[in-house]
Backbone as JSON Lines, residues from 0, in Angstrom:
{"i":0,"aa":"M","n":[95.01,67.85,113.64],"ca":[95.29,68.5,112.36],"c":[95.84,69.9,112.61]}
{"i":1,"aa":"S","n":[96.9,70.27,111.9],"ca":[97.56,71.56,112.14],"c":[96.77,72.69,111.51]}
{"i":2,"aa":"P","n":[97.01,73.95,111.96],"ca":[96.34,75.1,111.36],"c":[96.61,75.21,109.88]}
{"i":3,"aa":"L","n":[97.79,74.8,109.44],"ca":[98.12,74.89,108.02],"c":[97.33,73.89,107.19]}
{"i":4,"aa":"E","n":[96.89,72.82,107.81],"ca":[96.1,71.84,107.07],"c":[94.64,72.25,106.96]}
{"i":5,"aa":"T","n":[94.16,73.02,107.89],"ca":[92.77,73.43,107.88],"c":[92.56,74.76,107.16]}
{"i":6,"aa":"T","n":[93.6,75.6,107.1],"ca":[93.5,76.88,106.42],"c":[94.66,77.02,105.46]}
{"i":7,"aa":"P","n":[94.4,77.19,104.14],"ca":[95.51,77.34,103.2],"c":[96.4,78.49,103.62]}
{"i":8,"aa":"L","n":[97.71,78.24,103.56],"ca":[98.64,79.26,104.02],"c":[98.57,80.5,103.14]}
{"i":9,"aa":"V","n":[98.81,80.33,101.87],"ca":[98.74,81.43,100.91],"c":[98.37,80.83,99.57]}
{"i":10,"aa":"R","n":[98.09,81.68,98.62],"ca":[97.84,81.18,97.27],"c":[99.1,80.49,96.77]}
{"i":11,"aa":"N","n":[98.93,79.44,95.96],"ca":[100.05,78.71,95.4],"c":[100.97,79.66,94.64]}
{"i":12,"aa":"L","n":[102.27,79.56,94.89],"ca":[103.19,80.51,94.29],"c":[103.63,80.11,92.89]}
{"i":13,"aa":"G","n":[103.67,78.8,92.63],"ca":[104.06,78.35,91.31],"c":[105.53,78.65,91.02]}
{"i":14,"aa":"A","n":[105.92,78.46,89.78],"ca":[107.31,78.7,89.37],"c":[107.44,80.14,88.9]}
{"i":15,"aa":"R","n":[107.97,81.01,89.75],"ca":[108.09,82.42,89.43],"c":[109.47,82.9,89.81]}
{"i":16,"aa":"S","n":[109.86,84.06,89.3],"ca":[111.17,84.61,89.59],"c":[111.22,85.11,91.03]}
{"i":17,"aa":"S","n":[112.45,85.27,91.54],"ca":[112.69,85.75,92.9],"c":[111.89,84.93,93.91]}
{"i":18,"aa":"I","n":[111.94,83.63,93.76],"ca":[111.06,82.78,94.56],"c":[111.4,82.87,96.04]}
{"i":19,"aa":"R","n":[112.68,83.04,96.38],"ca":[113.04,83.16,97.79],"c":[112.36,84.37,98.42]}
{"i":20,"aa":"D","n":[112.39,85.51,97.74],"ca":[111.74,86.71,98.26],"c":[110.24,86.52,98.35]}
{"i":21,"aa":"R","n":[109.67,85.85,97.37],"ca":[108.22,85.64,97.37],"c":[107.81,84.71,98.51]}
{"i":22,"aa":"V","n":[108.61,83.69,98.75],"ca":[108.32,82.78,99.86],"c":[108.45,83.52,101.19]}
{"i":23,"aa":"T","n":[109.5,84.32,101.31],"ca":[109.69,85.1,102.55],"c":[108.49,86.0,102.8]}
{"i":24,"aa":"D","n":[108.05,86.71,101.76],"ca":[106.9,87.6,101.9],"c":[105.64,86.82,102.26]}
{"i":25,"aa":"A","n":[105.47,85.65,101.63],"ca":[104.27,84.85,101.9],"c":[104.23,84.35,103.34]}
{"i":26,"aa":"L","n":[105.38,83.91,103.85],"ca":[105.42,83.43,105.22],"c":[105.24,84.57,106.22]}
{"i":27,"aa":"R","n":[105.86,85.69,105.93],"ca":[105.7,86.86,106.81],"c":[104.23,87.29,106.83]}
{"i":28,"aa":"E","n":[103.61,87.3,105.67],"ca":[102.19,87.66,105.54],"c":[101.31,86.72,106.36]}
{"i":29,"aa":"A","n":[101.63,85.42,106.33],"ca":[100.84,84.44,107.06],"c":[100.96,84.64,108.57]}
{"i":30,"aa":"M","n":[102.14,85.07,109.02],"ca":[102.32,85.33,110.45],"c":[101.55,86.57,110.89]}
{"i":31,"aa":"V","n":[101.57,87.62,110.07],"ca":[100.82,88.83,110.39],"c":[99.34,88.52,110.46]}
{"i":32,"aa":"A","n":[98.84,87.74,109.51],"ca":[97.42,87.41,109.46],"c":[97.0,86.42,110.53]}
{"i":33,"aa":"G","n":[97.97,85.73,111.14],"ca":[97.65,84.76,112.17],"c":[97.43,83.35,111.67]}
{"i":34,"aa":"T","n":[97.66,83.11,110.36],"ca":[97.53,81.76,109.82],"c":[98.61,80.85,110.39]}
{"i":35,"aa":"M","n":[99.82,81.37,110.46],"ca":[100.9,80.65,111.13],"c":[100.91,81.1,112.59]}
{"i":36,"aa":"K","n":[100.73,80.15,113.49],"ca":[100.46,80.46,114.89],"c":[101.75,80.57,115.71]}
{"i":37,"aa":"P","n":[101.79,81.5,116.66],"ca":[102.93,81.59,117.57],"c":[103.13,80.29,118.34]}
{"i":38,"aa":"D","n":[104.39,79.96,118.57],"ca":[104.81,78.78,119.33],"c":[104.55,77.46,118.58]}
{"i":39,"aa":"T","n":[104.05,77.53,117.36],"ca":[103.86,76.33,116.56],"c":[105.1,76.08,115.71]}
{"i":40,"aa":"V","n":[105.51,74.82,115.61],"ca":[106.69,74.45,114.83],"c":[106.24,73.97,113.45]}
{"i":41,"aa":"Y","n":[106.86,74.51,112.42],"ca":[106.54,74.16,111.03],"c":[107.8,73.62,110.35]}
{"i":42,"aa":"S","n":[107.63,72.56,109.57],"ca":[108.77,72.01,108.84],"c":[108.86,72.64,107.46]}
{"i":43,"aa":"A","n":[110.07,72.76,106.95],"ca":[110.27,73.33,105.62],"c":[109.59,72.5,104.54]}
{"i":44,"aa":"P","n":[109.69,71.15,104.55],"ca":[109.0,70.36,103.51],"c":[107.49,70.56,103.51]}
{"i":45,"aa":"A","n":[106.88,70.64,104.71],"ca":[105.42,70.82,104.76],"c":[105.02,72.18,104.21]}
{"i":46,"aa":"L","n":[105.77,73.21,104.57],"ca":[105.48,74.54,104.05],"c":[105.7,74.59,102.55]}
{"i":47,"aa":"A","n":[106.75,73.93,102.09],"ca":[107.05,73.92,100.65],"c":[105.91,73.29,99.87]}
{"i":48,"aa":"Q","n":[105.35,72.22,100.39],"ca":[104.24,71.56,99.7],"c":[103.03,72.48,99.61]}
{"i":49,"aa":"L","n":[102.74,73.18,100.68],"ca":[101.6,74.09,100.69],"c":[101.8,75.28,99.75]}
{"i":50,"aa":"L","n":[103.04,75.72,99.64],"ca":[103.35,76.88,98.79],"c":[103.57,76.5,97.33]}
{"i":51,"aa":"G","n":[103.73,75.2,97.06],"ca":[103.94,74.77,95.69],"c":[105.34,75.04,95.18]}
{"i":52,"aa":"V","n":[106.33,74.96,96.08],"ca":[107.72,75.18,95.71],"c":[108.56,74.06,96.32]}
{"i":53,"aa":"S","n":[109.87,74.07,96.03],"ca":[110.76,73.1,96.65],"c":[111.1,73.56,98.06]}
{"i":54,"aa":"A","n":[111.7,72.67,98.82],"ca":[112.03,72.99,100.21],"c":[113.19,73.98,100.31]}
{"i":55,"aa":"T","n":[114.03,74.06,99.29],"ca":[115.22,74.92,99.38],"c":[114.88,76.39,99.57]}
{"i":56,"aa":"P","n":[114.02,77.01,98.75],"ca":[113.71,78.41,99.0],"c":[112.99,78.65,100.31]}
{"i":57,"aa":"V","n":[112.26,77.64,100.8],"ca":[111.6,77.78,102.1],"c":[112.65,77.83,103.21]}
{"i":58,"aa":"R","n":[113.64,76.96,103.13],"ca":[114.71,77.0,104.13],"c":[115.47,78.32,104.06]}
{"i":59,"aa":"E","n":[115.73,78.8,102.86],"ca":[116.43,80.08,102.7],"c":[115.59,81.22,103.27]}
{"i":60,"aa":"A","n":[114.28,81.17,102.99],"ca":[113.38,82.21,103.51],"c":[113.34,82.16,105.04]}
{"i":61,"aa":"M","n":[113.32,80.97,105.59],"ca":[113.29,80.83,107.04],"c":[114.55,81.4,107.68]}
{"i":62,"aa":"L","n":[115.69,81.26,107.03],"ca":[116.91,81.86,107.55],"c":[116.78,83.38,107.6]}
{"i":63,"aa":"D","n":[116.16,83.96,106.57],"ca":[115.91,85.4,106.58],"c":[115.0,85.77,107.74]}
{"i":64,"aa":"L","n":[113.96,84.97,107.96],"ca":[112.99,85.27,109.0],"c":[113.57,85.04,110.39]}
{"i":65,"aa":"V","n":[114.52,84.12,110.51],"ca":[115.23,83.94,111.78],"c":[116.03,85.2,112.09]}
{"i":66,"aa":"R","n":[116.73,85.72,111.1],"ca":[117.53,86.94,111.3],"c":[116.65,88.13,111.67]}
{"i":67,"aa":"E","n":[115.44,88.16,111.13],"ca":[114.53,89.27,111.42],"c":[113.8,89.09,112.75]}
{"i":68,"aa":"G","n":[113.92,87.91,113.36],"ca":[113.3,87.68,114.65],"c":[111.89,87.13,114.59]}
{"i":69,"aa":"H","n":[111.42,86.73,113.4],"ca":[110.06,86.21,113.27],"c":[109.95,84.76,113.74]}
{"i":70,"aa":"V","n":[110.98,83.96,113.46],"ca":[110.95,82.54,113.81],"c":[112.3,82.16,114.42]}
{"i":71,"aa":"E","n":[112.34,80.99,115.04],"ca":[113.6,80.44,115.53],"c":[113.71,79.0,115.08]}
{"i":72,"aa":"A","n":[114.92,78.56,114.79],"ca":[115.14,77.2,114.33],"c":[115.1,76.23,115.51]}
{"i":73,"aa":"I","n":[114.37,75.14,115.33],"ca":[114.29,74.07,116.33],"c":[115.01,72.85,115.75]}
{"i":74,"aa":"R","n":[116.1,72.46,116.35],"ca":[116.97,71.41,115.81],"c":[116.17,70.14,115.5]}
{"i":75,"aa":"N","n":[116.34,69.66,114.26],"ca":[115.74,68.4,113.79],"c":[114.21,68.43,113.74]}
{"i":76,"aa":"R","n":[113.6,69.6,113.89],"ca":[112.14,69.67,113.86],"c":[111.62,70.67,112.85]}
{"i":77,"aa":"G","n":[112.22,71.85,112.78],"ca":[111.73,72.87,111.87],"c":[111.91,74.25,112.45]}
{"i":78,"aa":"Y","n":[110.87,75.05,112.36],"ca":[110.96,76.45,112.77],"c":[109.73,76.83,113.59]}
{"i":79,"aa":"R","n":[109.99,77.51,114.7],"ca":[108.93,77.93,115.59],"c":[108.64,79.41,115.4]}
{"i":80,"aa":"V","n":[107.37,79.75,115.24],"ca":[106.97,81.16,115.13],"c":[107.12,81.8,116.51]}
{"i":81,"aa":"V","n":[107.9,82.87,116.56],"ca":[108.17,83.54,117.84],"c":[106.97,84.41,118.21]}
{"i":82,"aa":"P","n":[106.42,84.24,119.42],"ca":[105.29,85.08,119.83],"c":[105.73,86.52,120.07]}
{"i":83,"aa":"I","n":[104.83,87.44,119.79],"ca":[105.07,88.86,120.02],"c":[104.19,89.29,121.19]}
{"i":84,"aa":"S","n":[104.8,89.76,122.27],"ca":[104.04,90.15,123.46],"c":[103.32,91.48,123.24]}
{"i":85,"aa":"D","n":[102.38,91.77,124.12],"ca":[101.68,93.06,124.05],"c":[102.66,94.22,124.21]}
{"i":86,"aa":"D","n":[103.63,94.06,125.1],"ca":[104.62,95.12,125.28],"c":[105.45,95.31,124.02]}
{"i":87,"aa":"D","n":[105.81,94.2,123.39],"ca":[106.56,94.28,122.13],"c":[105.74,95.01,121.07]}
{"i":88,"aa":"M","n":[104.46,94.67,121.0],"ca":[103.59,95.3,120.0],"c":[103.47,96.79,120.26]}
{"i":89,"aa":"D","n":[103.35,97.18,121.52],"ca":[103.29,98.59,121.85],"c":[104.55,99.31,121.38]}
{"i":90,"aa":"D","n":[105.71,98.67,121.6],"ca":[106.97,99.26,121.18],"c":[107.06,99.36,119.65]}
{"i":91,"aa":"I","n":[106.61,98.31,118.98],"ca":[106.64,98.3,117.51],"c":[105.8,99.44,116.94]}
{"i":92,"aa":"I","n":[104.58,99.6,117.46],"ca":[103.71,100.65,116.95],"c":[104.23,102.03,117.31]}
{"i":93,"aa":"A","n":[104.87,102.16,118.48],"ca":[105.45,103.44,118.86],"c":[106.56,103.84,117.89]}
{"i":94,"aa":"I","n":[107.4,102.87,117.52],"ca":[108.48,103.17,116.57],"c":[107.91,103.47,115.19]}
{"i":95,"aa":"R","n":[106.93,102.68,114.77],"ca":[106.32,102.94,113.46],"c":[105.68,104.32,113.41]}
{"i":96,"aa":"T","n":[105.08,104.74,114.52],"ca":[104.48,106.07,114.56],"c":[105.54,107.15,114.4]}
{"i":97,"aa":"L","n":[106.66,106.98,115.08],"ca":[107.75,107.95,114.97],"c":[108.29,108.04,113.55]}
{"i":98,"aa":"L","n":[108.29,106.91,112.85],"ca":[108.82,106.89,111.49],"c":[107.79,107.3,110.44]}
{"i":99,"aa":"E","n":[106.6,106.72,110.53],"ca":[105.64,106.86,109.44],"c":[104.86,108.17,109.45]}
{"i":100,"aa":"V","n":[104.51,108.66,110.63],"ca":[103.68,109.87,110.67],"c":[104.4,111.08,110.06]}
{"i":101,"aa":"P","n":[105.62,111.41,110.5],"ca":[106.3,112.55,109.88],"c":[106.68,112.3,108.43]}
{"i":102,"aa":"T","n":[106.95,111.05,108.08],"ca":[107.29,110.75,106.69],"c":[106.11,110.97,105.78]}
{"i":103,"aa":"V","n":[104.93,110.57,106.22],"ca":[103.72,110.8,105.42],"c":[103.43,112.3,105.3]}
{"i":104,"aa":"A","n":[103.69,113.04,106.36],"ca":[103.54,114.49,106.28],"c":[104.47,115.06,105.22]}
{"i":105,"aa":"R","n":[105.7,114.56,105.2],"ca":[106.67,115.01,104.19],"c":[106.2,114.64,102.79]}
{"i":106,"aa":"V","n":[105.66,113.44,102.64],"ca":[105.14,113.0,101.35],"c":[104.05,113.95,100.86]}
{"i":107,"aa":"A","n":[103.18,114.39,101.75],"ca":[102.11,115.31,101.37],"c":[102.67,116.63,100.85]}
{"i":108,"aa":"E","n":[103.85,116.98,101.28],"ca":[104.47,118.23,100.84],"c":[105.14,118.11,99.48]}
{"i":109,"aa":"I","n":[105.57,116.89,99.11],"ca":[106.41,116.77,97.9],"c":[105.83,115.86,96.82]}
{"i":110,"aa":"A","n":[104.8,115.08,97.12],"ca":[104.29,114.1,96.15],"c":[103.76,114.77,94.9]}
{"i":111,"aa":"T","n":[104.06,114.19,93.75],"ca":[103.55,114.68,92.48],"c":[102.19,114.04,92.19]}
{"i":112,"aa":"P","n":[101.38,114.65,91.34],"ca":[100.11,114.03,90.96],"c":[100.3,112.63,90.38]}
{"i":113,"aa":"E","n":[101.38,112.43,89.64],"ca":[101.64,111.13,89.04],"c":[101.92,110.08,90.11]}
{"i":114,"aa":"Q","n":[102.64,110.45,91.15],"ca":[102.93,109.51,92.24],"c":[101.66,109.13,92.99]}
{"i":115,"aa":"V","n":[100.8,110.1,93.22],"ca":[99.54,109.82,93.89],"c":[98.66,108.92,93.02]}
{"i":116,"aa":"S","n":[98.59,109.24,91.73],"ca":[97.76,108.45,90.81],"c":[98.22,107.0,90.75]}
{"i":117,"aa":"A","n":[99.54,106.78,90.84],"ca":[100.06,105.42,90.78],"c":[99.62,104.59,91.97]}
{"i":118,"aa":"L","n":[99.34,105.24,93.09],"ca":[98.91,104.51,94.29],"c":[97.4,104.31,94.36]}
{"i":119,"aa":"R","n":[96.65,105.01,93.53],"ca":[95.18,104.89,93.58],"c":[94.7,103.45,93.33]}
{"i":120,"aa":"P","n":[95.19,102.76,92.29],"ca":[94.71,101.38,92.08],"c":[95.08,100.45,93.22]}
{"i":121,"aa":"I","n":[96.21,100.71,93.87],"ca":[96.6,99.86,95.0],"c":[95.66,100.09,96.18]}
{"i":122,"aa":"A","n":[95.31,101.37,96.43],"ca":[94.35,101.67,97.49],"c":[93.01,101.01,97.2]}
{"i":123,"aa":"A","n":[92.61,101.02,95.94],"ca":[91.35,100.38,95.55],"c":[91.41,98.87,95.79]}
{"i":124,"aa":"E","n":[92.58,98.27,95.55],"ca":[92.74,96.84,95.78],"c":[92.72,96.52,97.27]}
{"i":125,"aa":"V","n":[93.28,97.4,98.09],"ca":[93.19,97.22,99.55],"c":[91.73,97.17,99.97]}
{"i":126,"aa":"E","n":[90.93,98.07,99.43],"ca":[89.51,98.11,99.78],"c":[88.77,96.88,99.26]}
{"i":127,"aa":"R","n":[89.11,96.45,98.03],"ca":[88.42,95.29,97.45],"c":[88.7,94.04,98.27]}
{"i":128,"aa":"T","n":[89.97,93.81,98.62],"ca":[90.3,92.61,99.38],"c":[89.68,92.64,100.77]}
{"i":129,"aa":"A","n":[89.55,93.84,101.34],"ca":[88.87,93.96,102.64],"c":[87.4,93.63,102.51]}
{"i":130,"aa":"A","n":[86.76,94.13,101.46],"ca":[85.33,93.9,101.26],"c":[85.03,92.43,101.0]}
{"i":131,"aa":"E","n":[85.98,91.71,100.36],"ca":[85.76,90.31,100.01],"c":[86.34,89.34,101.04]}
{"i":132,"aa":"G","n":[86.96,89.88,102.09],"ca":[87.5,89.02,103.13],"c":[88.72,88.23,102.73]}
{"i":133,"aa":"L","n":[89.47,88.73,101.76],"ca":[90.71,88.08,101.32],"c":[91.84,88.61,102.2]}
{"i":134,"aa":"L","n":[91.96,88.06,103.38],"ca":[92.78,88.69,104.41],"c":[94.26,88.68,104.1]}
{"i":135,"aa":"R","n":[94.78,87.56,103.63],"ca":[96.21,87.53,103.35],"c":[96.54,88.43,102.16]}
{"i":136,"aa":"E","n":[95.68,88.42,101.15],"ca":[95.87,89.32,100.02],"c":[95.74,90.78,100.46]}
{"i":137,"aa":"H","n":[94.82,91.02,101.39],"ca":[94.63,92.36,101.94],"c":[95.91,92.85,102.62]}
{"i":138,"aa":"I","n":[96.51,92.0,103.42],"ca":[97.74,92.38,104.12],"c":[98.86,92.65,103.13]}
{"i":139,"aa":"T","n":[98.98,91.8,102.09],"ca":[100.02,92.0,101.09],"c":[99.85,93.34,100.38]}
{"i":140,"aa":"T","n":[98.64,93.63,99.94],"ca":[98.39,94.86,99.2],"c":[98.53,96.08,100.09]}
{"i":141,"aa":"D","n":[98.1,95.94,101.34],"ca":[98.26,97.02,102.31],"c":[99.75,97.34,102.5]}
{"i":142,"aa":"N","n":[100.56,96.31,102.55],"ca":[102.0,96.5,102.7],"c":[102.58,97.24,101.5]}
{"i":143,"aa":"I","n":[102.18,96.83,100.3],"ca":[102.65,97.49,99.08],"c":[102.26,98.96,99.08]}
{"i":144,"aa":"F","n":[101.03,99.24,99.49],"ca":[100.55,100.63,99.5],"c":[101.39,101.49,100.44]}
{"i":145,"aa":"H","n":[101.53,101.05,101.69],"ca":[102.2,101.89,102.68],"c":[103.69,102.06,102.38]}
{"i":146,"aa":"L","n":[104.33,101.0,101.94],"ca":[105.75,101.13,101.61],"c":[105.94,102.01,100.38]}
{"i":147,"aa":"G","n":[105.01,101.9,99.42],"ca":[105.07,102.76,98.24],"c":[104.86,104.22,98.58]}
{"i":148,"aa":"L","n":[103.95,104.48,99.52],"ca":[103.69,105.85,99.95],"c":[104.92,106.42,100.64]}
{"i":149,"aa":"L","n":[105.51,105.66,101.55],"ca":[106.69,106.13,102.27],"c":[107.87,106.33,101.32]}
{"i":150,"aa":"A","n":[107.97,105.51,100.29],"ca":[109.1,105.59,99.36],"c":[109.16,106.94,98.64]}
{"i":151,"aa":"I","n":[108.04,107.61,98.53],"ca":[108.02,108.91,97.85],"c":[108.93,109.91,98.56]}
{"i":152,"aa":"A","n":[109.09,109.75,99.87],"ca":[109.95,110.66,100.64],"c":[111.42,110.47,100.32]}
{"i":153,"aa":"G","n":[111.77,109.33,99.73],"ca":[113.14,109.14,99.26],"c":[114.12,108.6,100.27]}
{"i":154,"aa":"N","n":[113.63,108.11,101.42],"ca":[114.53,107.56,102.43],"c":[114.38,106.05,102.47]}
{"i":155,"aa":"R","n":[115.33,105.35,101.83],"ca":[115.24,103.9,101.72],"c":[115.33,103.21,103.07]}
{"i":156,"aa":"M","n":[116.11,103.76,104.0],"ca":[116.27,103.12,105.3],"c":[114.96,103.13,106.09]}
{"i":157,"aa":"I","n":[114.19,104.21,105.97],"ca":[112.89,104.24,106.64],"c":[111.98,103.17,106.06]}
{"i":158,"aa":"V","n":[111.98,103.05,104.74],"ca":[111.14,102.05,104.09],"c":[111.54,100.65,104.54]}
{"i":159,"aa":"D","n":[112.83,100.37,104.57],"ca":[113.3,99.04,104.96],"c":[112.95,98.73,106.42]}
{"i":160,"aa":"E","n":[113.1,99.71,107.3],"ca":[112.79,99.48,108.71],"c":[111.29,99.3,108.93]}
{"i":161,"aa":"V","n":[110.48,100.08,108.24],"ca":[109.03,99.92,108.37],"c":[108.6,98.56,107.82]}
{"i":162,"aa":"R","n":[109.22,98.13,106.72],"ca":[108.91,96.8,106.2],"c":[109.18,95.73,107.26]}
{"i":163,"aa":"R","n":[110.31,95.84,107.94],"ca":[110.65,94.87,108.97],"c":[109.65,94.91,110.13]}
{"i":164,"aa":"L","n":[109.31,96.11,110.57],"ca":[108.39,96.25,111.7],"c":[106.98,95.8,111.34]}
{"i":165,"aa":"R","n":[106.56,96.06,110.11],"ca":[105.24,95.58,109.68],"c":[105.18,94.06,109.73]}
{"i":166,"aa":"G","n":[106.3,93.4,109.41],"ca":[106.34,91.95,109.46],"c":[106.2,91.41,110.87]}
{"i":167,"aa":"L","n":[106.56,92.21,111.86],"ca":[106.44,91.79,113.26],"c":[105.06,92.09,113.85]}
{"i":168,"aa":"T","n":[104.26,92.85,113.14],"ca":[102.93,93.23,113.62],"c":[101.99,92.03,113.54]}
{"i":169,"aa":"R","n":[101.11,91.91,114.51],"ca":[100.11,90.82,114.52],"c":[98.72,91.44,114.54]}
{"i":170,"aa":"L","n":[97.88,91.03,113.58],"ca":[96.54,91.61,113.43],"c":[95.51,90.5,113.59]}
{"i":171,"aa":"S","n":[95.25,90.14,114.82],"ca":[94.49,88.92,115.12],"c":[93.0,89.03,114.9]}
{"i":172,"aa":"A","n":[92.46,90.24,114.77],"ca":[91.0,90.4,114.7],"c":[90.49,90.75,113.3]}
{"i":173,"aa":"L","n":[91.33,90.61,112.27],"ca":[90.88,90.97,110.93],"c":[89.69,90.13,110.47]}
{"i":174,"aa":"Q","n":[89.74,88.83,110.76],"ca":[88.62,87.97,110.36],"c":[87.33,88.39,111.05]}
{"i":175,"aa":"E","n":[87.43,88.69,112.33],"ca":[86.25,89.15,113.08],"c":[85.71,90.46,112.51]}
{"i":176,"aa":"M","n":[86.62,91.37,112.16],"ca":[86.18,92.64,111.58],"c":[85.48,92.44,110.25]}
{"i":177,"aa":"Y","n":[86.02,91.53,109.44],"ca":[85.36,91.23,108.16],"c":[83.97,90.64,108.4]}
{"i":178,"aa":"D","n":[83.89,89.68,109.33],"ca":[82.61,89.03,109.62],"c":[81.56,90.04,110.07]}
{"i":179,"aa":"E","n":[82.02,91.08,110.76],"ca":[81.1,92.11,111.26],"c":[80.9,93.26,110.28]}
{"i":180,"aa":"G","n":[81.55,93.18,109.12],"ca":[81.39,94.21,108.1],"c":[82.12,95.5,108.39]}
{"i":181,"aa":"R","n":[83.15,95.45,109.25],"ca":[83.85,96.68,109.64],"c":[85.23,96.84,109.03]}
{"i":182,"aa":"L","n":[85.76,95.8,108.41],"ca":[87.11,95.89,107.87],"c":[87.21,96.91,106.74]}
{"i":183,"aa":"K","n":[86.15,97.0,105.94],"ca":[86.2,97.94,104.82],"c":[86.24,99.39,105.28]}
{"i":184,"aa":"E","n":[85.82,99.65,106.52],"ca":[85.87,101.03,107.03],"c":[87.31,101.5,107.19]}
{"i":185,"aa":"T","n":[88.16,100.66,107.79],"ca":[89.55,101.05,107.93],"c":[90.28,101.0,106.6]}
{"i":186,"aa":"A","n":[89.85,100.1,105.71],"ca":[90.46,100.03,104.38],"c":[90.23,101.32,103.6]}
{"i":187,"aa":"A","n":[89.07,101.95,103.81],"ca":[88.75,103.19,103.09],"c":[89.7,104.32,103.45]}
{"i":188,"aa":"E","n":[90.41,104.2,104.56],"ca":[91.33,105.26,104.98],"c":[92.51,105.41,104.02]}
{"i":189,"aa":"H","n":[92.79,104.39,103.21],"ca":[93.9,104.49,102.27],"c":[93.59,105.53,101.18]}
{"i":190,"aa":"S","n":[92.4,105.47,100.64],"ca":[92.01,106.47,99.64],"c":[91.9,107.86,100.27]}
{"i":191,"aa":"Q","n":[91.4,107.91,101.5],"ca":[91.31,109.2,102.2],"c":[92.7,109.79,102.42]}
{"i":192,"aa":"L","n":[93.65,108.93,102.73],"ca":[95.03,109.39,102.93],"c":[95.59,109.96,101.63]}
{"i":193,"aa":"L","n":[95.31,109.3,100.51],"ca":[95.77,109.82,99.23],"c":[95.12,111.15,98.89]}
{"i":194,"aa":"D","n":[93.87,111.32,99.26],"ca":[93.19,112.6,99.03],"c":[93.91,113.72,99.77]}
{"i":195,"aa":"L","n":[94.31,113.46,101.0],"ca":[95.01,114.47,101.79],"c":[96.4,114.74,101.22]}
{"i":196,"aa":"V","n":[97.08,113.7,100.79],"ca":[98.4,113.89,100.18],"c":[98.27,114.69,98.9]}
{"i":197,"aa":"E","n":[97.29,114.35,98.09],"ca":[97.09,115.05,96.82],"c":[96.78,116.53,97.07]}
{"i":198,"aa":"A","n":[96.07,116.82,98.15],"ca":[95.73,118.21,98.47],"c":[96.88,118.96,99.12]}
{"i":199,"aa":"G","n":[97.98,118.25,99.41],"ca":[99.11,118.88,100.08],"c":[98.87,119.17,101.54]}
{"i":200,"aa":"D","n":[97.91,118.46,102.15],"ca":[97.55,118.69,103.55],"c":[98.43,117.82,104.44]}
{"i":201,"aa":"A","n":[99.61,118.32,104.79],"ca":[100.57,117.56,105.58],"c":[100.03,117.26,106.98]}
{"i":202,"aa":"T","n":[99.38,118.23,107.59],"ca":[98.84,118.04,108.94],"c":[97.74,116.99,108.94]}
{"i":203,"aa":"G","n":[96.82,117.1,108.0],"ca":[95.73,116.14,107.91],"c":[96.22,114.74,107.6]}
{"i":204,"aa":"A","n":[97.2,114.63,106.71],"ca":[97.75,113.32,106.36],"c":[98.44,112.69,107.57]}
{"i":205,"aa":"A","n":[99.18,113.49,108.33],"ca":[99.86,112.98,109.52],"c":[98.85,112.5,110.56]}
{"i":206,"aa":"Q","n":[97.79,113.26,110.75],"ca":[96.77,112.89,111.74],"c":[96.08,111.59,111.35]}
{"i":207,"aa":"L","n":[95.75,111.45,110.06],"ca":[95.09,110.23,109.61],"c":[96.04,109.04,109.71]}
{"i":208,"aa":"M","n":[97.31,109.25,109.37],"ca":[98.28,108.16,109.47],"c":[98.42,107.7,110.91]}
{"i":209,"aa":"K","n":[98.45,108.62,111.85],"ca":[98.55,108.26,113.27],"c":[97.32,107.47,113.7]}
{"i":210,"aa":"R","n":[96.13,107.9,113.28],"ca":[94.91,107.17,113.64],"c":[94.91,105.78,113.0]}
{"i":211,"aa":"H","n":[95.37,105.71,111.77],"ca":[95.41,104.44,111.05],"c":[96.33,103.45,111.76]}
{"i":212,"aa":"L","n":[97.49,103.91,112.19],"ca":[98.41,103.05,112.92],"c":[97.82,102.61,114.26]}
{"i":213,"aa":"G","n":[97.0,103.46,114.86],"ca":[96.37,103.13,116.13],"c":[95.46,101.92,116.05]}
{"i":214,"aa":"H","n":[94.97,101.59,114.85],"ca":[94.11,100.41,114.71],"c":[94.87,99.13,115.04]}
{"i":215,"aa":"A","n":[96.21,99.16,114.88],"ca":[97.01,97.97,115.14],"c":[97.03,97.61,116.62]}
{"i":216,"aa":"R","n":[96.68,98.56,117.49],"ca":[96.54,98.27,118.92],"c":[95.08,98.43,119.35]}
{"i":217,"aa":"G","n":[94.21,98.59,118.37],"ca":[92.79,98.76,118.65],"c":[91.96,97.71,117.93]}
{"i":218,"aa":"V","n":[91.17,98.16,116.96],"ca":[90.18,97.27,116.36],"c":[90.79,96.08,115.62]}
{"i":219,"aa":"W","n":[92.02,96.23,115.07],"ca":[92.62,95.13,114.35],"c":[93.07,93.99,115.25]}
{"i":220,"aa":"V","n":[93.13,94.24,116.55],"ca":[93.43,93.17,117.51],"c":[92.28,92.97,118.5]}
{"i":221,"aa":"G","n":[91.1,93.48,118.14],"ca":[89.9,93.24,118.94],"c":[89.76,94.1,120.16]}
{"i":222,"aa":"R","n":[90.35,95.29,120.16],"ca":[90.26,96.19,121.3],"c":[89.48,97.44,120.91]}
{"i":223,"aa":"P","n":[88.76,98.04,121.84],"ca":[88.05,99.29,121.54],"c":[89.03,100.44,121.35]}
{"i":224,"aa":"E","n":[88.62,101.42,120.57],"ca":[89.41,102.62,120.37],"c":[88.65,103.84,120.88]}
{"i":225,"aa":"A","n":[89.41,104.83,121.29],"ca":[88.78,106.06,121.79],"c":[88.08,106.79,120.66]}
């Protein structure tokens, strides 16, 4: 029995607008969470059935994910999830650090109270999904929060590149962290980050953002942190 048969891929998407984008996001989310396994081949019809959509948007989404480097097409079989090596992950987090840390510092300098307030419910949802062990929903909401925070700086290219790099990130120990009651600790950093941004503390926000990103090579993948 395949991993997709034993663990639901994502919540049923139903008939909604922008279905290709929603399918792409759902599949990317499943790869980050580890539901879709590296080196495993998945067929578009099987994924479509699990997602509650037709095979066409799944094939279209897979073409997007092939271009982004997440999967590769296997002739007459489907699509294989491309594994991300430890060296690749180190490089990904290094680039994200270069992009996100100074951008968050800039956000702390320019964010309005209204912009911070708009992110508060999203930060609360990140914490709720962490506390309840809703891992795929947690990853989705976490993505919305961080991209929304970066967007305040006004550089669309940074947001687009971070979105792509986040999709390549693998967080294999989230379930273990939830089981041990530790996932909500890192989730709480989102509200703490907003507190620093609201206070205009660019240095503090940058430091917390750097530590937060460090979890992707530490506790979120089952490794100790300094």
